[in-house]
N, C-alpha and C positions, 0 to 999 in steps of 0.2 A: 504494499499501499504506500502510495505517496505520502510523504510525511505533512505535507499542506492539508489534506483533505483529512488525515488523521487529527491533526491539531484544529481542524475547523469542528469536527464531530465531537471532540471532546470539550470544546469551548461551548457549543451548543449544548451538551449533556450537563455541562458544569451550571448552565442557568436553567434548564428546563429538564433536567433526567431527575430519575429518583431510585435510590437503593432502598428496596424493601424487606422485610422479613416479617412473615406471617404465621400464623397458627390457625390451623382448621382441624375442626373435632374430627375424631376417627371414632369408629364403633368399636375397633378391636382393642379390647381391655387392655392388652399389653403395653399399647401405645395410643393414648387417649388422644394425641394431638400430633398432626403432620405438621412440621415445620418447612417453610417453601421460603427460596429466597427469589427475588424478582428484581432484575434492573428494566425500567421502562420510561418512556418519554411519549408526550402525546403532543399534540401541535395539529392546527387545521389544515397545514401544507402537507400532504402526504410525500411530496418528492424528497424533502430531507429525512423522513422518517425511512423513505425505500433505500437511501444511502447508508443508514445505519444497518438495515438488514443485508444490503449487499456487501459492504466491506467488512461487516461483523461474520457472515456467513451462518447466521443462525437466527432465531427468534421469529416471531409472528405479527403480523399488521392486521389491524381490525379497525372497523369505524364503528362510532356511535350515530345515532339518529340525528343527532344534533350537528354533523358534519365533522366532528374531531376524530383524527385519528391516534390509533395508540400503536407503538411497536413495544414489544416486551420480549425478554429472555426469562424463563422460569425453569428451564431444565437445568438441574445442576451440572451435569457434564458440561453443557455450553457456556455457562456461566464460568467453569473452571478452565476452558481449553480456548474460550473466545473473549467474555467480557472483561475478566480480570485481567489476564494478558493486555488486551487493549488499552485499559486504562492505566495500568502500569508504565506502558510505553508512552503514552498521549495522557500525561498527567493533568490534573486540575489546578486552577489558580486559586480559587476559592477555599479558604479555610475550611468553612461548613461542609463543602463537597468531599474535600479530602478526608476530612474527620469521619462522615457518613462511609465513605468507600473503605476506609481503613477498617471500620467496624464490620462492615459488610464482607470482607475478605476475613476477618477473624471467625465470624460465625459461620463462613464456607468451610474452614478449616474445622472446625467443629463437627459440622455436618460429615464432612469427607472421613474424618475419623469416628463417626457415628457415636460420639457423645451426646446427641440429642435423643438417643434412646434411653438414658439414664437420666432421673429426676435433677442429678447435679448438673448435667449438661445443660438440661432446660433453664435451670436456676443460671448458668453462664450465660445463655443466651438472651436470656429477659435482662439480666445486667447489662449487657453489652448494647442491645438494642435502645435501651431507655433513652438516651438522648439522640439517637437517630431521627432525622425528619423532625427536628425539634419537638421530639413527643409525637407528634403526629395522631391523626384518628386512628384509633384500633377498636376493630370490631369485637374483640374481647380483651378484657383488663387482664393486667398480670395476676391479680387475686384471683380471677375466674380460672386463669390456667393452672395457677399452684393447686386451687380447690380439685379440679379434674383429676389431676396428677395424684393428690392424695388420695381421692376416692377409688380411683385405678388401682393403686398400690395396697390399698387395704382390701380389695377385691381379690388382688393375687394373693395375698396373705391368707384369706379366709379359704381361698381354693386349695393351697398347700396343706393348711391345716385340716381340711375337709369340713369347714364351718359355713361355706357360703350357701346363701339361700338363693332359689331361682325364683 
């Protein structure tokens, strides 16, 4: 990739992009939450987002009824192989985006190392993401995430002891 387009895209993402960590409920009692990473950027101009897709070689584009387009990468392998190396090569200038990206990378390492499968790993992720995107709007509060993990741990304990009720 030509450096000028890489720096252009990084600068655009510095202002308009977002690195997110989300928790989605699961029915599997062993892992009550699925932890997902996502890099996304939205814009009414589809052309710039198509440049991201082309030059990163991953991700999806979709549109909303109001004419806004989204480019997003939420596949962990693509994040590891494409998104993280891209933004390590073409760095951000703003302190806020540098901070969010560093935290995103730290959480990606925890997921890669499967630490998110233990409640201690979830605690680390919650702590790291606390200040990402200035706290942002979250569908599930940290308290709710912790509560569901405790309930799941109690169910597992009961099953192991043969005291679980159905």
